[in-house]
C-alpha positions in Angstrom: -21.1 -17.2 4.5 -21.1 -16.6 8.3 -18.2 -15.0 10.1 -16.8 -18.2 11.6 -17.1 -20.0 8.2 -15.4 -17.1 6.4 -12.6 -17.0 8.9 -12.0 -20.7 8.5 -12.0 -20.3 4.7 -9.5 -17.5 4.8 -7.2 -19.3 7.2 -7.3 -22.4 5.0 -6.9 -20.5 1.7 -4.0 -18.5 3.3 -2.3 -21.6 4.4 -2.4 -22.9 0.8 -1.3 -19.6 -0.8 1.5 -18.9 1.7 3.4 -21.8 0.0 3.8 -19.4 -3.0 6.0 -17.1 -0.9 9.6 -17.6 -2.1 11.6 -16.0 0.7 14.9 -14.2 0.3 17.1 -17.3 -0.1 15.1 -18.7 -3.0 15.0 -15.3 -4.7 18.8 -15.1 -4.3 19.2 -18.6 -5.8 17.0 -17.6 -8.8 19.2 -14.6 -9.3 22.2 -16.9 -9.6 20.8 -19.2 -12.2 22.1 -19.2 -15.8 19.8 -17.1 -17.9 18.2 -20.1 -19.8 17.4 -21.9 -16.5 16.0 -18.7 -15.0 13.7 -18.1 -17.9 12.3 -21.7 -17.5 12.0 -21.5 -13.8 10.1 -18.2 -13.9 7.9 -19.0 -16.9 9.3 -16.1 -18.9 10.1 -18.5 -21.8 6.4 -18.6 -22.6 6.5 -14.9 -23.7 7.9 -15.2 -27.2 8.0 -12.8 -30.1 8.4 -9.0 -30.2 11.1 -7.0 -28.5 12.7 -7.8 -25.1 10.9 -4.8 -23.6 7.6 -6.1 -25.0 8.2 -9.5 -23.5 9.2 -8.1 -20.2 6.0 -5.9 -20.1 3.9 -9.0 -20.9 5.7 -11.0 -18.2 5.1 -8.2 -15.6 1.4 -8.1 -16.4 1.2 -11.9 -16.0 2.8 -11.7 -12.6 0.5 -9.0 -11.5 -2.5 -10.9 -12.8 -1.4 -13.8 -10.6 -1.5 -11.5 -7.6 -4.9 -10.2 -8.5 -6.2 -13.8 -9.0 -5.0 -14.7 -5.5 -6.6 -11.6 -4.1 -9.9 -12.5 -5.8 -9.8 -16.0 -4.1 -9.2 -14.4 -0.7 -12.0 -11.9 -1.3 -14.6 -14.5 -2.0 -16.0 -15.1 1.5 -15.8 -11.5 2.6 -18.6 -9.0 2.7 -19.3 -5.5 4.1 -16.4 -3.3 5.3 -13.8 -6.2 5.0 -14.6 -6.8 1.4 -14.6 -3.0 0.7 -11.1 -2.7 2.2 -9.6 -5.5 0.1 -11.3 -4.2 -3.0 -9.7 -0.8 -2.3 -6.3 -2.5 -1.9 -6.8 -4.3 -5.3 -7.8 -1.0 -6.9 -4.1 0.1 -6.7 -3.9 -1.6 -10.1 -6.7 0.6 -11.4 -4.7 3.4 -10.0 -1.6 2.1 -11.8 -3.7 2.0 -15.0 -4.8 5.5 -14.5 -1.1 6.6 -14.1 -0.2 4.7 -17.3 -3.1 6.4 -19.1 -1.9 9.8 -17.9 1.7 9.2 -18.9 0.5 8.0 -22.3 -1.7 11.1 -22.8 1.2 13.4 -21.8 3.6 11.6 -24.1 0.9 11.6 -26.9 1.4 7.8 -27.4 -1.0 5.9 -29.7 -3.9 4.3 -27.9 -2.8 0.8 -28.9 0.6 1.4 -27.2 -1.0 2.7 -24.0 -3.5 -0.2 -23.9 -0.6 -2.7 -24.0 0.8 -1.2 -20.8 -2.5 -1.7 -18.8 -3.3 -4.5 -16.4 -6.2 -6.8 -17.1 -8.4 -6.4 -14.0 -10.8 -8.8 -12.3 -14.6 -8.3 -12.6 -15.0 -6.7 -9.2 -13.0 -3.7 -10.5 -15.0 -1.7 -12.9 -12.8 1.0 -14.5 -13.8 1.6 -18.1 -10.4 1.7 -19.8 -11.8 2.1 -23.4 -13.6 5.3 -22.4 -10.5 6.7 -20.8 -8.3 5.7 -23.7 -10.5 7.7 -26.0 -10.0 11.0 -24.1 -7.9 13.7 -25.7 -6.1 15.1 -22.7 -5.3 14.5 -19.0 -8.0 17.0 -17.7 -10.6 15.3 -19.9 -9.5 11.9 -18.6 -9.8 13.1 -15.0 -13.2 14.6 -15.7 -14.4 11.2 -17.0 -13.4 9.7 -13.7 -15.8 12.1 -11.9 -18.6 9.8 -12.9 -16.9 6.7 -11.4 -16.2 5.6 -7.8 -13.0 7.5 -8.2 -14.9 10.8 -8.0 -13.1 11.9 -4.8 -9.6 11.1 -6.2 -10.4 12.7 -9.5 -11.8 15.9 -8.0 -8.6 16.5 -6.0 -6.3 15.4 -8.9 -8.1 17.6 -11.4 -8.0 20.6 -9.2 -4.3 20.2 -8.5 -3.4 19.4 -12.2 -5.3 22.5 -13.4 -3.3 24.6 -10.9 0.0 22.9 -11.6 0.0 20.7 -14.8 2.9 18.6 -13.4 2.6 14.8 -13.8 4.9 14.3 -10.8 2.5 16.2 -8.5 -0.4 14.4 -10.1 1.1 11.0 -9.2 1.5 12.2 -5.6 -2.1 13.4 -5.4 -3.4 10.0 -6.7 -1.3 8.2 -4.1 -2.5 10.5 -1.3 -6.1 10.0 -2.2 -5.7 6.2 -2.6 -4.3 5.8 0.9 -6.8 8.2 2.4 -9.6 6.1 1.0 -7.9 2.9 2.3 -7.7 4.3 5.8 -11.2 5.5 5.7 -12.4 2.0 4.8 -10.3 0.5 7.6 -12.0 2.7 10.1 -15.3 1.0 9.3 -14.0 -2.5 10.1 -15.2 -4.6 13.0 -13.4 -4.0 16.2 -11.7 -7.4 16.0 -9.9 -6.3 12.8 -9.8 -2.5 12.9 -6.8 -1.9 15.3 -4.4 -4.4 13.7 -5.3 -3.5 10.1 -4.8 0.2 10.9 -1.5 -0.6 12.5 -0.4 -2.4 9.3 -1.6 0.3 7.0 0.0 2.9 9.3 3.4 1.2 8.8 2.9 1.4 5.0 2.0 5.1 5.3 5.0 5.8 7.5 7.3 4.3 4.8 5.6 6.2 2.0 5.6 9.5 3.9 9.2 9.2 5.0 10.7 8.3 1.7 8.7 10.7 -0.4 8.9 13.6 2.1 12.7 13.3 2.1 12.7 13.2 -1.7 10.4 16.1 -2.1 12.3 18.2 0.4 16.0 17.4 -0.2 16.1 16.0 -3.8 13.4 18.3 -5.4 13.7 21.3 -3.2 10.1 21.7 -2.2 9.3 23.9 0.8 8.2 22.2 4.1 4.6 23.5 3.6 4.5 21.9 0.1 5.8 18.6 1.4 3.2 18.5 4.2 0.5 19.2 1.7 1.4 16.0 -0.2 1.7 13.9 3.0 -0.8 11.1 3.8 -2.7 11.1 7.1 -2.8 7.9 9.1 0.8 7.1 9.8 1.6 5.0 12.8 4.5 7.2 14.0 5.1 9.8 11.3 2.0 12.0 11.8 2.0 15.6 10.3 3.4 17.1 13.5 6.4 14.8 13.5 6.9 15.1 9.8 6.8 18.9 10.0 9.5 18.8 12.7 11.7 16.5 10.5 11.5 18.4 7.2 12.2 21.8 8.8 15.8 20.6 8.9 18.1 22.3 6.4 19.9 19.1 5.4 19.1 15.4 4.9 21.6 14.4 7.6 19.9 16.7 10.1 16.5 15.4 9.1 17.5 11.8 9.7 18.9 12.7 13.2 15.4 14.1 14.0 13.5 10.9 13.2 11.8 9.1 16.1 14.0 6.4 17.5 11.2 3.9 17.5 10.7 4.1 13.7 12.9 1.1 13.3 12.6 -2.0 15.4 16.4 -2.4 15.5 19.4 -0.6 14.1 20.1 2.9 12.8 18.5 4.7 9.9 20.9 4.8 6.9 22.0 8.2 5.4 20.8 7.8 1.8 17.2 7.9 0.7 17.4 4.8 -1.4 18.8 2.9 1.5 16.1 4.3 3.8 13.5 3.1 1.4 15.0 -0.4 1.4 15.3 -0.5 5.2 11.7 0.6 5.7 10.6 -2.0 3.2 12.4 -4.7 5.1 10.9 -3.4 8.4 7.4 -3.6 6.9 8.1 -7.1 5.5 9.3 -8.4 8.8 6.2 -7.1 10.5 3.9 -8.5 7.8 5.5 -12.0 8.1 4.8 -12.0 11.9 1.3 -10.7 11.4 0.5 -13.3 8.7 1.4 -16.1 11.0 0.3 -14.8 14.4 -2.4 -12.1 14.1 -5.7 -13.1 15.6 -7.3 -11.0 12.8 -7.7 -13.2 9.7 -8.1 -10.0 7.6 -4.8 -8.6 8.9 -3.1 -12.0 8.0 -4.6 -11.8 4.5 -3.5 -8.2 3.9 0.0 -9.1 5.2 0.2 -12.0 2.7 -0.8 -9.7 -0.1 1.9 -7.2 0.8 4.6 -9.8 1.0 3.5 -11.5 -2.2 3.5 -8.2 -4.1 7.0 -7.4 -2.9 8.3 -10.8 -4.0 6.6 -10.6 -7.4 8.3 -7.2 -7.8 11.7 -8.7 -6.9 11.1 -11.6 -9.3 10.4 -9.2 -12.1 13.5 -7.2 -11.2 15.7 -10.3 -11.4 14.3 -11.3 -14.9 14.4 -7.8 -16.1 18.1 -7.4 -15.1 19.2 -10.7 -16.6 17.2 -10.3 -19.9 18.7 -6.9 -20.5 22.2 -8.1 -19.6 22.8 -6.0 -16.5 25.8 -6.9 -14.3 25.5 -9.1 -11.3 26.6 -6.2 -9.1 23.7 -4.0 -10.3 21.2 -6.9 -9.8 22.5 -7.5 -6.2 22.3 -3.8 -5.4 18.7 -3.8 -6.7 17.7 -6.8 -4.6 19.6 -5.9 -1.4 20.2 -2.1 -1.3 20.0 -1.9 2.5 23.2 -4.1 2.8 25.2 -1.5 0.9 27.6 0.7 2.9 26.8 4.3 2.2 29.8 6.1 0.7 
């Protein structure tokens, strides 16, 4: 398919798929439905049998499968660097599967239980889960990944895990390598796409770097040098120099005061990390909505849609999860709209 034809296909497909976006008001209305009506409206009623947690896990996998199917449709006309970029974005689910496998190995769970927690992936993703399930330890699992396209991620993760067998740090390493590969693929895009895609990815990296750097530094007590070691390159505003300046602060309040003023489009940064995470997510979503509608780069519009759709699917799962487990309305509203809370 030629470039003009692929662009037309993407715009048409995106116009159709964008009708799936719910928006904040519809999510709020779903959250207010009686439980029985909510289960019908979301399709959860189809997941019968077993425990509530088992039904929720199956429902979550179904929602993520919907996202992957939509990505597969958007991927169809693409080739070369653009296709490789979206394939890398889809591989976050392979990464989530790797993390689930690691947690299962550390917890010594039966292979059948680990397998039930894995996402079913489309054909263009090729991770061999059966082979990984049959490994006896985390290092062996990572060594198996050395013979896959995850070689670079696995090499770094294995090195760090052998030095510090901490699953928390292993998670951080996998995220770092994933985003590094995503940025590397974006650098190879055509000039008509490269700048805007990198701007969008840079905003995701800023959010990830800020939230996790503050957690590492002020919740978990890591030293600034350790925090910087886990940071991701490619942020739009929060590069390593800026991050280093921020996390040298002795307290969280001081660190927040040192943040660049242009990090948010409007308003002040809240004083709690959970609220910062929500605020940065809302900032990213607002940018993605504008880019999806107005970007001259069809690839940027597609990536923006996938970001928004993923966020809404996560919110939909949170609503069903809270209602099925009988959590209070206050807890649910706090989960959906944490940035509206007033910090104590």
